[in-house]
N, C-alpha and C positions, 0 to 999 in steps of 0.2 A: 183231528186228534194226533196225527202222525208227528207234526212239528212240536206239539206240546210234549209228547212222549220223548222225542229226541232231546228236547231241552231238559226235561227232568232227568234223563239218563246222564246227560252232561253234568248236571248239578250233583247227582249222586256220587260222581267221581271226585268232586272237589269239596263237598260239604261235610266230610267226615271231621273237619276242623271248622272253627268259627270263620266267617267271611264278612267282608264289608261290601256293600253295594252303593255306588254313586247314584243317588236317588233324587230325581227331580219331581216325581209325582206324575210324569207323563206316561204314556202307554208303554213305551219301550222298557224303561227302567222298572215300571210296575210289574211287567211280565217276568223280567229277570228276578225281581225281589220275591214275587209269589212262588216261583219255581225253586228259588234258593231256600225259602222258608220251609217248603214242603220237604225238600231233600234233607235239610239240616235237622228237621224234626225226627227223622229216622235214626239219627245218631245222637240226639240230645244236645245239639250244638246251637250256637247263637248266630243270628244274622243281624248285622247293624245296617240300617238304612241311613245313609249319611247325606244330608241335604245342605247345599250351600245357600246361605242367606246373603245376597249381594244386591247392590243397587243397579246392576245391569240386567236383572231379570224381573219379569212382571211380578207385582206384589201378590197377585192371586196364587202364585205357585206354591208358596210355603204352606198355607193352610190346607191346600189340596194334598201336598206331600204328607203332611202329618196325618191326615185322615186315611189315605191309602196305606201308609205304613202300618197303621193300627189294624186295618182290615187284613193285611197280609200276615200279621203276627210278628213283625220285626221290631227290633229295638231302634227307635228313631233318635238320631243325633243331628244337631244343627251346628254347622261351622259358619261363623260370620266372617266374611272376607270382603275387603274393599279392593277390587281389582285395580282401581286407579292409583293405589299405593305403588303399583308397578308402573314407572313412567313410560315404559315401552308400549303401553296400551293406550296412552292418552290421545294420540292422533289417529286412532283407528287404522292401523296399518293393514295391508292385505293379509298378513299372517297373524292378525289379532287373535283369531280363534286358537291358533297353536300356542301363542304366548299365554293367553288367558287360561286355556285348558291345563297347560303345564303348571301354571301358578296355582290354580285351584287344586289340582290333583296332588301336588306336593304337600298341600295341607292335609288332604285326605290320607295320603300314605303315612304322614306323621301320626295321625290319629290311629291308623291301623297298627303301627309299630307300638304305640302306647298300650294297645289291647293285646299285643302278641299275635297279631293276625298277619298272615303272609299272602292271603289271596284277596284281591280287590277286583270287583266286577263293574262293568258299565254297560250302557244300553245301545251302543251303535248297532244298526241293523245292516243287512246286505246292501240296501239301497244307498246308504250313506257312503259306501265305498265308491259309488259311481258318480258322485258330484263333488263340488269343491268343499271339502271338509278338512282344513288343515289341522283341526284339533285331533283327528284320528292319529296323526303322526306322534303327537305328544302322548297319547294313550299307549301306543306301541312302545315308545321309548322308555316309558315308566314301568312297563311290564304289567299293565292293567289288562284284564281279560275282557273280551267282547264276545260273549257266547252267541248272540244272535247273528253277528257278522260271520263268526267262525263257522256256524252251521248253515250259512247261506239263506237265512230267513229274512224275507222282505217286510216292508212296513205293512202292506196289506195283510200278510200272513200273521204279523204280530197282532194286529187288531182282531183277527179271527181267534187267535189264541187267548187274547184278553177276554173276549166274550165267552169262550169255552171255560175259562177259569172263573167266570163270574165277577170280574173286576169292574167296579163302577166307572172307571176311567176309560173303558174300551173305546168309546167314541169321542173322547176328548181331543180337540184340535191340538196340533203342536204349538209349543210356546217357547220359541227360541229367544236367545239373548237380545235385549233391546238395542244393542249396538248395531245389530243387523238392519236397523231402520235408517241408519246414516250411511252416506257414501264413504268409501275408504278415503283416508287422508283428511277426514273431517274431525276436528277436535271434539272429543266426547264430553258433553256437559250433562251432569246429573239433572240440572234444572230442565233441560230440553227433554231428556229421557223420561222424566216424571210427567211432562206434558203429553208425550207420546203414549205412555202407559195409561194415563187418565183418559185420553181420547179413545184408545182401543177398548178399554173397559166400558166406556159409555156406548160405543158402537155395539159391543156385545150385548149390552142391556137393551138395545134397540132391536135385537134379534139377529145381528150379523155375527154368528159364532166364529167364522173364519174371516179375519180382517188384519191388515197390516197398514200402518201409517208410516210411509217413507218420507223423510224430510230432505229436501234439496234446497238449502238456503231458505228463501222466503216461500218456497213452494211446498205444499203438503200433497203428496200423491197417495190417494186412498186405493188400496187393493181389496176388493171383495170378490166372491165367486161370480162368474159371469151370469149365472142364472138368477142372481140377486140384483142385477143392475137396475131393473125397472123399479124395484122396491127402494133401492138406494136413491134413485132420482126422485121418486115420489116424496122422499123424506129430505130432499136436498136442502130445503130452507132451514130445517132444524139442525141438520148436520153442519151447514155453513155457520150458523149462529154459535153452535157449541165449539167448533174448531177455532173460530175467531175469538171466542171467549178465552180459549186456552192460549191464544197469542199467535196463531198461524195466519199469515196474510193472504196467501193465494191457495184456494182449495180446489183440487182436481181429482177426477175419477179416472183411474188407469184403465184404458180401454182393453188392455190385455187380460185384465182380471187378476185375481190372486195367483201367484206362483211363488213357491219357496225359492229363496236365493236370488231374487230379482236384482239384487245389488252386485251379483257376481258375474254378470253377463260378459264383461270384458276381461275376466280373469282367465289366464292360461292354466288349465287343470293338469 
């Protein structure tokens, strides 16, 4: 309860006015949103949960965000953005996350200004500061607050807090931008990302809640948790058929298993 109390105290200091939360529906932003709503209710203020509807994020994210925002008691608003309208993102540069995050959050800040809101929050946690996350630089530059990171709260602690708060998304796996499935320097194709999204959703329906399909030209590299390897291999024929149906030529199981940021291994942090 200590971290939950610390976060609520943080929110009480800033929620005497209306606030906006960049809200994906994931566990980090859901904890931020719930705490902000509880604090704002003490002052009779509004909390806007702002979700980006984009073609670079899994389709399942938006319905989840709508549901959790309603649970938290926030006003949900959706901003539709096509990231590839920004040509700097097209070839998936190593600083794509910075460019994309800045592009998205500029839209969010414009919405906040329309509502007369000065405080915008987002869900980076303390662990995000230890890995390659160029988007965190955009957040700092734009003056967006990251309460979890500021308070030194880790991802594991966030999940504990979500359970304490009774949030239905407490155990939901992370759902990052689909462009993370492609190597840097690869042209981003919506058609390809739709295939990746469809493949991951199918794998999840087969019981693999944590899965990434990484695409290297003709090769599809499947990441699942190591303890699920045997099950994955037992279903290999079905998996191969589905992935070939989606248009992938060579289907491989990554022997290192699932790990976040596996496309970043050669990036200097």
